[in-house]
C-alpha positions as CSV (number, residue, x, y, z in Angstrom):
1,M,73.4,-116.0,-46.0
2,H,70.1,-116.4,-44.1
3,E,68.5,-119.7,-43.1
4,S,65.4,-120.6,-45.0
5,A,62.1,-120.7,-43.2
6,G,61.6,-124.1,-41.5
7,A,65.3,-125.1,-41.8
8,P,66.7,-126.7,-38.7
9,R,69.1,-124.6,-36.7
10,A,72.4,-125.8,-35.2
11,T,70.8,-126.0,-31.7
12,D,67.9,-128.0,-33.0
13,L,70.3,-130.6,-34.5
14,L,72.3,-130.7,-31.3
15,R,69.1,-131.4,-29.3
16,A,68.0,-134.1,-31.7
17,G,71.5,-135.6,-31.7
18,F,71.5,-135.7,-27.9
19,I,68.2,-137.6,-28.0
20,V,69.7,-140.1,-30.5
21,A,72.9,-140.5,-28.4
22,L,70.9,-141.0,-25.2
23,A,68.7,-143.6,-26.8
24,A,71.7,-145.4,-28.2
25,W,73.4,-145.4,-24.8
26,L,70.3,-146.8,-23.1
27,A,69.5,-149.3,-25.9
28,A,71.8,-151.8,-24.0
29,Y,69.0,-152.2,-21.5
30,L,66.8,-153.6,-24.2
31,R,69.0,-156.7,-24.2
32,P,68.1,-159.5,-21.7
33,T,71.6,-159.4,-20.1
34,P,71.6,-157.0,-17.1
35,R,73.9,-154.1,-17.2
36,W,74.9,-151.4,-14.7
37,T,75.5,-147.7,-15.4
38,I,75.7,-144.5,-13.4
39,L,72.0,-144.2,-13.6
40,D,71.6,-147.4,-11.7
41,D,73.7,-145.9,-9.0
42,V,71.3,-143.0,-8.9
43,D,68.4,-145.4,-8.8
44,L,69.9,-147.3,-6.0
45,A,70.4,-144.2,-3.8
46,I,66.8,-143.1,-4.4
47,H,65.6,-146.7,-3.8
48,E,67.3,-146.9,-0.4
49,A,65.9,-143.5,0.6
50,G,62.4,-144.8,-0.3
51,H,62.5,-147.4,2.4
52,I,63.1,-144.7,5.0
53,V,60.5,-142.3,3.5
54,F,57.7,-145.0,3.4
55,A,58.6,-146.9,6.5
56,P,56.1,-145.0,8.7
57,L,53.2,-146.2,6.5
58,G,53.7,-149.8,7.5
59,E,55.9,-152.9,6.8
60,F,54.7,-153.6,3.3
61,A,54.9,-149.9,2.3
62,G,58.4,-149.7,3.8
63,V,59.6,-152.5,1.7
64,A,57.8,-151.4,-1.5
65,G,58.8,-147.8,-0.8
66,G,62.2,-148.3,-2.4
67,T,60.7,-149.1,-5.8
68,I,57.9,-146.6,-5.4
69,L,60.3,-143.7,-4.8
70,Q,62.7,-144.9,-7.4
71,L,60.0,-144.5,-10.0
72,L,58.3,-141.5,-8.4
73,V,61.3,-139.2,-8.6
74,P,61.7,-139.3,-12.4
75,A,57.9,-139.3,-12.8
76,A,57.8,-136.0,-10.8
77,F,60.4,-134.4,-13.0
78,I,58.4,-135.5,-16.1
79,A,55.3,-133.9,-14.6
80,Y,57.2,-130.7,-13.8
81,F,58.5,-130.2,-17.3
82,A,55.2,-131.2,-18.9
83,L,53.3,-128.6,-16.8
84,R,55.9,-126.0,-17.9
85,A,55.1,-127.0,-21.5
86,D,58.8,-128.1,-22.0
87,R,58.0,-131.3,-23.8
88,Y,61.5,-131.9,-25.0
89,A,62.8,-131.9,-21.4
90,A,59.9,-134.2,-20.3
91,F,60.9,-136.8,-23.0
92,V,64.5,-136.6,-22.0
93,I,63.5,-137.5,-18.4
94,L,61.2,-140.2,-19.8
95,F,64.4,-142.0,-20.8
96,W,65.4,-142.1,-17.1
97,F,62.0,-143.4,-16.1
98,S,62.3,-146.2,-18.7
99,Q,65.8,-147.1,-17.5
100,S,64.6,-147.2,-13.9
101,L,61.8,-149.6,-14.9
102,F,64.5,-151.8,-16.6
103,N,66.3,-151.7,-13.3
104,V,63.2,-152.8,-11.4
105,A,62.6,-155.6,-13.9
106,V,66.0,-157.0,-13.1
107,Y,65.3,-156.9,-9.4
108,I,61.9,-158.6,-9.9
109,A,63.3,-161.4,-12.0
110,D,65.8,-162.1,-9.2
111,A,63.1,-162.7,-6.6
112,R,63.5,-166.5,-6.5
113,A,67.1,-166.8,-7.6
114,Q,68.4,-164.1,-5.3
115,M,71.7,-163.8,-7.1
116,L,72.0,-160.0,-7.1
117,P,74.2,-158.5,-4.4
118,L,72.1,-156.4,-2.0
119,V,73.0,-153.3,0.0
120,G,73.6,-154.5,3.6
121,G,74.9,-157.9,2.8
122,E,73.3,-161.4,3.0
123,Y,71.2,-160.7,6.0
124,V,68.9,-158.1,4.4
125,I,65.6,-159.1,2.8
126,H,65.2,-159.2,-1.0
127,D,62.4,-156.6,-1.6
128,W,60.6,-158.3,-4.4
129,S,61.1,-161.8,-3.0
130,W,59.4,-160.6,0.2
131,M,56.6,-158.7,-1.5
132,L,55.8,-161.4,-4.1
133,S,55.8,-164.0,-1.3
134,R,53.2,-162.0,0.6
135,L,51.1,-161.6,-2.6
136,H,51.5,-165.3,-3.4
137,L,53.1,-164.4,-6.7
138,L,56.6,-165.5,-6.2
139,R,56.5,-168.1,-8.9
140,E,55.4,-165.4,-11.4
141,D,58.5,-163.3,-10.8
142,T,60.0,-163.7,-14.3
143,T,56.6,-163.2,-15.9
144,I,56.0,-160.0,-14.0
145,A,59.6,-158.9,-14.8
146,G,59.0,-159.6,-18.5
147,V,55.9,-157.4,-18.5
148,V,57.8,-154.6,-16.8
149,R,60.6,-154.9,-19.4
150,V,58.1,-154.6,-22.2
151,I,56.6,-151.5,-20.7
152,A,60.1,-150.0,-20.2
153,G,61.0,-150.8,-23.8
154,L,57.8,-149.1,-25.1
155,L,58.6,-146.0,-23.0
156,W,62.1,-146.0,-24.4
157,A,60.7,-145.8,-27.9
158,V,58.2,-143.1,-26.9
159,A,61.0,-141.1,-25.4
160,L,63.1,-141.4,-28.6
161,L,60.2,-140.4,-30.9
162,G,58.9,-137.7,-28.7
163,G,62.3,-136.2,-28.0
164,L,62.9,-136.0,-31.8
165,R,59.5,-134.6,-32.4
166,F,60.0,-131.8,-29.9
167,A,63.7,-131.1,-30.4
168,S,62.5,-128.3,-32.6
169,R,59.3,-127.5,-34.5
170,S,61.6,-126.8,-37.5
171,L,62.6,-130.4,-37.7
172,V,59.1,-131.5,-38.5
173,G,58.2,-128.4,-40.5
174,P,56.5,-125.2,-39.4
175,E,53.0,-125.5,-38.3
176,A,50.5,-123.7,-40.4
177,T,48.7,-121.0,-38.7
178,P,45.5,-119.8,-40.4
179,P,45.4,-116.0,-40.9
180,A,43.0,-114.2,-38.6
181,A,39.8,-113.2,-40.3
182,P,39.4,-109.4,-40.6
183,S,36.8,-108.1,-38.2
184,A,34.6,-105.2,-39.0
185,D,35.2,-102.1,-36.9
186,R,31.7,-101.4,-35.8
187,S,32.8,-98.5,-33.5
188,A,33.8,-96.3,-36.5
189,P,31.3,-93.6,-37.1
190,R,29.4,-93.6,-40.3
191,A,29.6,-90.7,-42.6
192,A,26.5,-88.5,-42.6
193,P,24.5,-88.4,-45.8
194,A,25.0,-85.3,-47.9
195,P,22.1,-82.8,-47.6
196,V,19.7,-82.7,-50.4
197,S,18.6,-79.3,-51.5
198,R,15.1,-78.9,-52.5
199,Q,14.2,-76.1,-54.8
200,G,10.7,-74.9,-54.5
């Protein structure tokens, strides 16, 4: 028994199912209560490396570098897959970028309260408290965090819809391709006219 044209294959359904499962797993970040997953551990490792990478560019860049690299790494993977025209993989990684933004939002919202445990103990500076203080925006920490959370939530939705869209073309129906118009072959020789006999 053959599959009908445009019918989803088993691999297509698995890819779509993976997108749904990933979205459901990360949906907990949509709630205001902070949570911690293995992705946050990955974010933290990249974040700490960012301080080292950007430190030569100055004090502010060194402090901001943690957040910059934390977002730059998933963004680089998204760009890589997009350039390879692998849109499904790009939307999968977009989930990671969204989750990383949720992680940043939690850190920003803690700028004044400083209740989060920090790597290095109580004597290290709180990145966002330090940066927002320098920018005279410390009192706006929760507002800025709220904006970042909204952006992260929108990107989560885009990743879900885009991932389903590009799980397979067959899931949204085959795209119609107009038939190529026949082109006249001008290189073919024309038949010579038959000779006309004239009787005198």
